[in-house]
Each structure stands twice: as C-alpha cells, then as structure tokens.
N, C-alpha and C positions, 0 to 999 in steps of 0.2 A: 823590573819588567813584569807586567801582569800575566796571569795564567792564560788569559785570552790572547794576549799578544804572542806568547810562546807558541800556543797551538796554531795560531794563524801563520806564524813564520815557518813552522814545521810543514804545514800543508803547502804553502807556497814553494818551499824548498823541494818537496816531493813532486809538485807539478813541474818544476824546472828539470828535475832529474828524469822525469818521464817525457820531457819535451812537449808539454802541454802549455800552450800560450794563454788560453782563455778558459776560465771556469765561470760561467755566466748563469745567474739566476733569472728565470723568466717569470714575470709577474705583471699583471695589468693594473691600471690605476685603482679600479674599484675593489681590488682584492687586498690592498694594503690595510694594515691594522691602524686603528686610531686609539688614542688614550681616552679614558672614560669622559673627561671633561670637554672633549672636542669631537665626539662621535656623532655625526649628523645622519647616520644611517647608511653611509657609503664611504669606502676608503678613498684615500688620496696619498700619493707619495709626498705631497707638500705639507702634510700635517706633522706634528711632533712625533706621532706614532710612525709615520712614513719614514722620517729621518732615522728614527731608532731602528726600523727594520733594515735600512741600508747599513747601519753600523753593525747590526747583528750578522748580516751577510758577509761583511768584511771580516768580522771576528772569526767566522767559520773558515775563511780562506778564499771566498769568491773574489774575483777581480773585475766583475762586470755585472750589470743589471740590464736585462732585456725588457723594456717596457712594451706594452701593446699600443695600438693606435690611441691617440689621446683626444680625438676630435669630438665635437658636440654631437650627441645622439638625440633621438626624439623620445617623447614621452611613451610612445608605443613600441619602441624598438631599442633595447639596451645594448645591442651588439656593437662593440667598438669598431668592428670592421665595416659598419655602415655609417660611421661618423664622418664629420667634415674633415677635409684634408689640410686645412690651414688653421682655422679657429680651434682652440682647445675647449674641452667640455667645462661648463660652469660647475658641473658636479665635482670637479677636482679642485675647486677653490678651497683652500684651507680657511674656512670662515672665521675660525678663532683668531687668525692673524689680523683680521680686519678690526679687531678690538685692541690693537697694539699701536704704539707710537709710529711704527713704520708706515702704517696706513692711516695715520692721523685720527685714530679711534673713530673710524667711520661707522662702526657698529659698537654698541655698548656691551658690556659683559652680560647684562640681563638679556640682550637679544640672543647671544650664543647659548646661554643657559636654557632659555625657552626652547630653542630648536633642538638642543640635545635632550632635554627632558621629554619632549613630545615625540622623539624618534622611537620607533619600535625597538624593543629591548634586545633582541638577538644581535650579537656583534660578530657572529661567525658567518653571516650572510648579509649582503647588501639589501637595503630596502629602497629599491630604485625609485619608485613613484613618489614616495615621501621625500626623499632627498632631492629629486628633480625639482619639485615645486618649492621646497624649502630654500634651496640654493638660488633659484630664480628670484624669489621674493626678497631674499636677504641681499643679493647683489644689487637689485634695483633700489632697495631702501638705502644701501650704503652710497650708491652713486648720487641719489637725490640729496642725501645729507651733505655730501662733500661739496656739491654745488651751492647749496644754501649757505653753508658756513663760509665758503670762499667769497660769495657775494656779500656776506656780512663783514668781511675784512679779516677773518681769522688767518693768521700767517701760515700756519702748518697746512690748513685746508687749501689755501690758495696755492701754495707750492705744489701740493699733491695734484690739484686740478690742472696746473700748468704742465706737470709731467704727463698726466693722462692725455692732455691735448697734443703734446709733442709726439707721444707714442701713436696716437690715432692717425697721424698724418704720414706714417712711414710705410704703409703698404696698401695697395688697392684692395687686397682680399678682405681687409678689415671693414671697409666701407660696403663692399658687396654683401658680406655676411650680416652686417648690421641692418641694411635695408631689408634683407630676407627676413631677419628676426622680427622687424617691425610688421612686415606683411603677414608672417605666420601668426603673430599674436592678434593682428587685426582680423584675419579670416578664421581664426580658431583652429588652424591646422598647418603643419609644415609640409603637407603634400601639395605642392604648388600646382599639380595637375588638376586639382579640384577648385583652384582659384578662378575668378573671372578671367576671361581670355585676355583682357587688357593688361592684367598683372602677370601673366605667364611669360612674357618676353619683353621685359623692360630694359634689360642690359644687353650688351653685345654689339657687334659691328652693325647690326641692322636697326638699332634704336633710333627713333626719330624725335622730332620736336615734341610730339604728344607724350612719348615715353619719358623724355627728360622733364617735362612739366609734371607728370605723375610722380616721378621720383622726388622732385622738389616738394610736392604736396605731402608725400609720405614723411619726408624729413621734418616738416613743420608739425604735422599732426602727431607724429610718434617720436618726438624729440626725447622723451623720457626713456622709452624703450631702447632707442639707439644709444643714448648716453650710457645706459646701464650695460649694454653689450660691450661698448668700447672700454668702459671701466673694468668689467670682468676680464676681458682679454689682457688689459694692462696688468691686473693683479696676477693673473696666471703667468705672464711673462716674467714678472718679478720673482714670483715664487719658484718658477722653474730654474731661474738663474741661481737662486739660493740652494736649491736641491743639487744642482750640478756642482756648485762649489763644495757642498758637503760631501758629495760622492767622491770628488777628487781628493778631498782631505783625508778620506779613509781608504783611498787606494782603489776606487771603483770607476770603471768607465760606464757611461750610459749609452745604450743602443736604442734608437728610435725605430718605429715600425712604419714602413712605407706600404700602406695597404693597397691592394689592387682595386678595391671598390671605391665608389664615390657616393656621397650623401646626396639627398635631394637638394640640399643647400648648394652643393657644388654644381649639380646639373642644371639648376635654375639659372645660375649666373654665367655659366660657361657652356651652354647647350651646343653652341656652334662648333665646339671642339670634337664632338662625338658623332658616330654614325647614327643615322636615324632609323635604319631598318634592321640592324643587328645589335645584339647584346652579348655579353660574355657569360660563360658558365664553366663548370668543370666537366671535362670529357668523361665518358665511361672509363672506369679503371677497376683494378682489383679491389680497392677500398670501397669505391662507389660504382658498382656495375651499371647503374642507371644514369650516372652523371648527376650533376647538380645545376639546376637552373637559377643561377645567382641573379641574373637580370642586370648585371653591372654594365655601364656604358663602355664603349670601346673607342679609343682614339680613331678619328677618321683619317685613313691613309691618303685620301684624296686631297687633304689640305697640303698645299705645296708652299705655304707661306711661313712654315716653321712654328706656327702658333702652338700646336700640341707639345713640341719639344721645348718651347719657351716656358710653357706651363709646368712641364716636368722639372725643368731647371729651377724654377721658382720654388717648387715643393722641396726638392732635394737641398737647395741652398738653405731654406728655413730649417729643415730637419737636421742638417749637419751643423748649422749654427747653434742648435740647441743640444745636440747629442754628439757623442764621440764616434758613433758608428750607426749603421742603418741595416735593418732587416728588410729585405725585399720580399714582401708577401706574394706568393704565387708568381714568380718571375715569368712564368709562361705567358701571363697576361700582358706583358710589355715586350715579349719576344715573339711568341707564336700562339696567340690566344685562340681558344676554342669558342666559336661563336654560333649563335642560332638565331632564327628569325624572331624578331621582337614582337610581331603582331599576331602570331598564332595563339589561339585561345588556350591550348594545352601546352604550358611551358615545359612540363616534364617530358612530353613526347617530342617537343621541338628540340630540346637540348640533346636528346638521343639521336636526332636526325641532323645534328649540327655538322660543322666542318672546321678545319683550321683556316684562319683568315688568309694566311699567305701561302697556303699549300693546296689551293683549289683552282688550278688554271683552266680546268675543263669539266668541272663537276656539273652534271645536268640538273642536279637538285638545287644548286646554288650558282646560277650563271652570273649573278651580280658580283660575285667574289673574283671572277676571272681577271678583271683589270688590276686587282690588287696583289695577284700572285707574285711571289718572289721566285719560287722554284719553277722549273720547266717540266713539262709532262714526262720527259724521259728520265727525270730524276726521282720519279715516284715508283714504288712497288705496288702495283695495282692489286696484288693478291692480299695485301694487308688492309685491315679496317682503316677508316679515315683518321681515327684517333690514335692508332698504334705508333709506338715510339719508333718502330722500324720502317714506317711508311716512306720517309724521305731517305733515299739511298746515298746521295752525295750532295755536296754544296761547294761552289767556288768561293774563293776568299771575298770576292765582290758581293756575293749573295749573303755571306755571313755578316759582312759589314752593314748590309741593309737591315738584317734582323737585329743587329746590335745597337741601333742608334740610341735607345733609351738607357741601356746598360752602360754604353760608352759614356753617356752624359753623367751617370751616377759615379762612375770610376773617376772621371775627370774632376768632378766636384770634390770627391774625397781626396784625391791627390793634391788639388789646389790648396787644401787645408792641412796638408802634411799627414794625412791619415794613411795607414797601411791598407793594402787590399784586403787583409783579414778583417778590417772593420766593416766590410760589406758581407752580409749574411744572406745567403740565397735559400729561401724555403722551397727547395725542390724535394718533393715527396715521392709518391709512387710512380709518376710518369716523368720521363725526361727525354723528349724527342730529340732527334739529331740537331735541329737548329738551336735548341737551348743548350745542348752539350757543347756545340761548337762555340757559341757565344761565351759560355762560362770558361771554356778552355782558352779562349782568346785573352782572358784576364787572369787565368789561374785561380778561379773561384771554385770552392767546393760546394757540395750538396748536403742535405740532411740525411743522417742514418738514424732512423727511429727504431731502436732495438726491440721494443715490444712487438713490433709488426714483422720482425724477421721470420722467414719461413725456415722450418727445421728440416724440410724435405727437399728444398731447392738450393743447392750449394751456390748458385749464381744470383740468389736474391740480393737486391741492392741494399736492403735494410740490415743485412748481417754485418756484425762489427768487423769480421775479417775482410770485408770488402772496402772498409774505410781507408781513405788516403789522407796524407797530412793536411790538405786544404779543407777537409770536410768538417762538419759539425755533427757531433754524435750526442744522442739524447735517448732517454727511455720513452718519453712521451712529450706531448705538448698540450696546448689548450683544447685541441680537438680529439684527444684520446682519453680513454679511461685511465684512472690513476693506477700506478703499479700495484698497490695493495689489492685492489679489486681484480686486476688481471691475474696476479699470482694466485689468488684464491680460486679463480676460474680454472687456471691450468691444473691446480691440484685436484679439483673436483672432476675434471673431464679427462684426466690421464695424460694431458700434454706436458705435465711437469717432468716426466721421465726423459723425454727427448730433449726438452729445453735444458734440463740439468746436465745431460751428457754433453751438449754443445758448450754450455758455460764452463764445464770442467775442462774441456779441450782448450778453451781460451785462457783459463786461469791456472792450470797445473801443467808445467813443462815436463814433469816426470810421468811418462806413460803408465808406469806401474801403479801410480797413485791416483790416476784419474777416476777409476771406477768407484773407489772409496769416496772421493770428493763428490762425484755425481750423486751417489746415494745420499750423502749428507745434505746436499743442496735440495734434493727433491723431498726429503722427509723431515728435516729439522724445521721447527717454527722460524720463520724469517729467512730460511736458507735461500730461497729463490730471490727474495728482495735484496739480500746482501750481495749475492753473486751478480745480480743485474747491475747494481751500483758499481761494483768493482770492474765489471766488463767495460764500463764507459772509459776507464782510465788505462785499459789494457790494449786498446787498439792503436793504430797509427795516426788517428785523427788528432790534430793539435788543438781542437776547440771542443769543449764540452759544455752542454747546456742542460740545466735541470729546471723542470717546471715546479713551481712552488708546492703544488699538491703532492708531488713525489718527495720533495724535501721533508715534508712533515708527515709522510705516510698516511695521507688522507684517503678516504674510501669513496667520497662523493664524486660525482661526475661534474666537472666544471662547465662543459659545453657539449651538447650532442649536435654534431653538424647536420645541417639540413632539416632540423626540427625546431619548431617554434615552441619552446618550453619556458614557462615563467622562471624555472630554476636556472636556466642558462645564464652565464656571466655573473652569477651572484655570490659564489664562494669567496670567503675572505680568510686571511691569515688570522689565527686566534690572537687576541690582545696579549695574552701571556705567552708569546711565541717562543721565548727561550725555554720555558718549562715544557711547552708542548713538544718542541723538537727533542729535548732530552728524553722525554718519556717515549717518543716514537722510536728513537735510536735504541733505547733499552728493550723495546719489544721486537727489535730487528726489522722494523718496517720503514723507519726514517733513514735519511742519508747520514750515515756515520762516516765522515770523510776520512778520519784517521784509519779506520779499518779498511775502507775501500781502497785507499791509496797504498797502504801496506800490502794488501793482497795483490794489487796490480803490479807493484814493484817485485814481489816474489814471482809473479808470472813471467818475468823477463829472464829467468834462469839463474843458475848458480853464480856465474861470473858477475852479473849485474848486482845480485844480492850481496856478494862479498864486497863489492866496491861501494855499496850504500848501506852496509849493515848497521851503522850507528843511527842513520836516519830512520831506517825501518824499525829498529828497536825503540827509538824515541816515540814514533807514531803508535806502536803497539802498547807502550807503557802509559800513554795518555788515556787510554780507554778505561 
C-alpha cells in the first residue's frame, strides 16, 4: 500500500470519526491545471492534467469535487455564471484528445502543438480570449475533417460521424443553441438584442411560417458552424463521461452547479418563459448594502401551462445525469427572488428600490407584482424593510408549497436517481428569508456557513461555526470571497486577529485553562490563523465541508470580485506542479494540511473522544 493511500485512508477514517460525510473541493473548469503539451491557455477537467488533479484531491482525502457552471460563455464575458444552461463551453474541450484514436484523429498532433506553442506562457492564469478563439477554430476544423473523411469512406471517421449524428438528435436544446451560434457568428455578436428584428424572435410558441423559413435558411447557409457546434457538444459529452468514470474510480463524487442566471443564448430561444418587465438581482445585505443589479431573467409566474417547471425539470435531469449532486446557486432566485424594474436606466438605483416577487401584495411602488403575491398583507411586518429576512411573519403549509415548486422538482429528480438529499447543496449566504427557510426545512436541507465572514461581536451571526447544524455546508470562503491567506494578513494588520483567535481557541480547545495560551499562539504565530481556521471546519456539527481551491493551496490572489468587471476575474488556475505547490503551502502554514486540521478537530472533542480515537489521532500527527 502506497504512502498516499495510507494518508488518504487515515483522513477518511478521521472524517468518519468526526461524522463528516462530505469533504468537497470546489474548482471551476478554467482553473484546472494542464500538462505542458496540452495547455491551450485555459484549464479543463477533461485534460490529462484535469484528471491528475482529481487523483490528487482523492489522495488528500477529498471525496467530492464541486464544479462551477460549465456553460458556453461569450468572448466579452468570462463569468461562468453568465454561461448557457444546457450547452457546455467549447473552452473545456480537451483538444489534445481530438488527436487520439477515440476521436478518429480529427486533429493532428501538429495542430495541437501549434495551439500550445502559440498560447501565452503563464500557466497560473487563464488566457481567455486566446483560448476562446483557438478552441472555436480547432473544433470547427475537426468537425469539417471528420465529415470530409467520412464522405471519403474512412471507416473510423464514418463511425464517429454517425455517433455525432445520433447524439445531435437527442435534445431540443442542442438545435436551439446551434441555430443561435450560427446567428451569433453571422451577425458578429452573441448579443441578440442588437440583431435585426426578424432574427430576435425566431423560436418559441409564436414562431410563424416566415420564422421557420428563416431558420431553414440559416441551417443551409451556416451548415459548417452548426456542424461544428454539434460536434463540440458531442465531444464534451464523451469527455465528461470519462471524467465521471475516473472520479468514481478514485472515490470522488461530482457536483454540478445549477446557476441562477441565464445566458443570452438561453433568453433568445426561451424568452416566453420569463417576465418582460422585471429582472432579478441581489437585495441589499450586510455583504452588499447597495444590492447587485444582476439583470437575470425571472420565470413568469403568470404562465399556468407548466412551461417554466418543465424547463427546470429538463435542466435538472441533464445536470443529475452528468453529476452525482447539484449545487443550487442563490436558491432565493427560484423561491423568493428579489426583482426590480428592467426598463429603468439606472439599474443600481432600481435594484435598491426592488421588491420580493411573491411578497408584494399591495406595494404602491410595484402594483404589477400584486397578482403574483403568495403571502397575504397581514402576514407581513410593515416595520421591516422589503428585503429583510424578518419581513414575512408566517406562512401556511399551502403557501410554503407554492414557494417550493422548483426546489420540490430538484428533490424529486435527485430521489428518482437514488441520490440522498445531501447531494443537494443550497448556496444560502447572508440572507435567508422565512419563505426560503421554510422550503429548506421542508426537505431537511442545510445552508452555507462561510467562516471568514463570521462576526466576532454578534453571537447570533449565521456564519459562525457554532451555529452550524448537521445538514449545513461549512467553508472558509468560496469563489466570491478573498482567499484565506489574504484575509488572515488583513486581520493581523488591523488588529482583528486577537478577537478571531479567541473565538477559534474557544472552538478548538475544550480545556478552559488552556484557551488563552492557544489564542495567543493562533494570533501571533506565522500561519496560526490559517491553521486554526482550517481546523475549525472539522470541529463544527456540520456534516459537509467544502474547500475552495485557492484556500487549499494558500493562494493570495483574488479569484473573483463580485459586482466588478475586472479582466482578472475567473482567471486563476491551479499550478501545473500542484503536488509540490501544496506541500510548500502546508510547510508555510498557509495551505490546508488535512492531517493537522483533522487531528486538531478531533482533540477539540474532549478527553473521552481523544481516548477512544488516540491511535488514529497519533497516526495523523505522525504523518506530518
């Protein structure tokens, strides 16, 4: 048995002893490492480097991987949360695999070598625009070659072309997105709102004979573009199946991300599902006092034909067919969305003046929302702001059921596939209004506890680890927070380290007489805060722990600044030499040393627990 296997088994034994079911590493597609001969400027879980990263996570003791949204983004917007909800991003195609027998050598080794050689040299950050164009060109070249060789009678090429054709017929979303891609390339932009009026509404229930004729014309004129799109989605489907097979082989579950937003690709083909006059944003909160004007479309509650629910069902079925669990991004958006008027010129002001879609039975500023209200006027506390968690005072079971229709559908889909409810991850952060709490309680779902955001002065703050319950997911940070190394440095500089260290000592040291000494060490020793924050994750009652990749490696750069359009957003990648980088980060006390964190958490349970697990604790401490 290898040393890696021994360490992994020790970690997983410690997790069982602490009654922690999930230890999940969160990493988006673009952030995966690639080996030198396959690096096209942007990461992908489907590359050999991506598979190696999953093996590394398993070796450390993780039993799950949380992927980000995997949809197609646009050249001008790299955010995965603005990507398509069905089609995957061509940027995630492992191009090197197209030069293999599995894909009938549709690209040559020289094609891959050229793309890799011309990619910008830094491999710790994605080079989005280069990769975007390079992948689009390569996939189109591969699709054209496979058709040419199939028509020439090459057996392997013909077999692959037949498989692509069969795949292309299995879902309406493929055809919708392929037509959109053809129009986007024809018009030179994927913002359909700037297209000629005739092309803005070609699909949907109101399409007429002229629309159908236009679509047929597009299919003829842009056959190469459409063919390339379908081929790319086929390749991604195949490569994802291989990734999942590899993940299961090394003991990892894959979690997909059900994003709350929709891409322009989705709103073009399905505009009839959404409200015309209101869009969704984030309400004012302690994290974002001004709110955030996301501009995301909102399902139209006036649709009584079940079309929005059918659309959600199709999304969830696809996601759970590809992954073992699902993260619901901002579940407020499908339970009690914060909406604002879409047509106001100042979106920032409009979102501050917004309202809850289903909690505005008589709001004079939003009379159009009254017919959609679920709550009744007497169930509201008028003294509270419209966005306040406490504004709704009570709900009947019937009202909760109306709020829960989309979450109920997700739970049903998971149960139909034999998945536990813990496979549903709810990204509930600073706000959790009563309707959302009741819907989550209906299914026993937990929320997020983001420990770096915990208040040291408010004992009732929901981010504190002592507030976590067994269904919750606990983490230091996520893709929208600063990395722990940077946060800890800030705490030490501004004096906040003292109070934070005292709190951490109270969580990690059961002996009152020893807490002051531990608090001093946490506050003053290099890496003291980081090590204690990691240990805290395993010392709470939460049975699910998530670690963002930047914290695993002790990185200092910010992955994403929410609400800001920065070219640096979404670009950080795991170093190619990730095993060495992690070992060095642990040696400095800033990376996640799982052996130390788990041993510390086990000792926090008290003398009786330590005595009954002393061999395991000793083994963990000896591996360091």
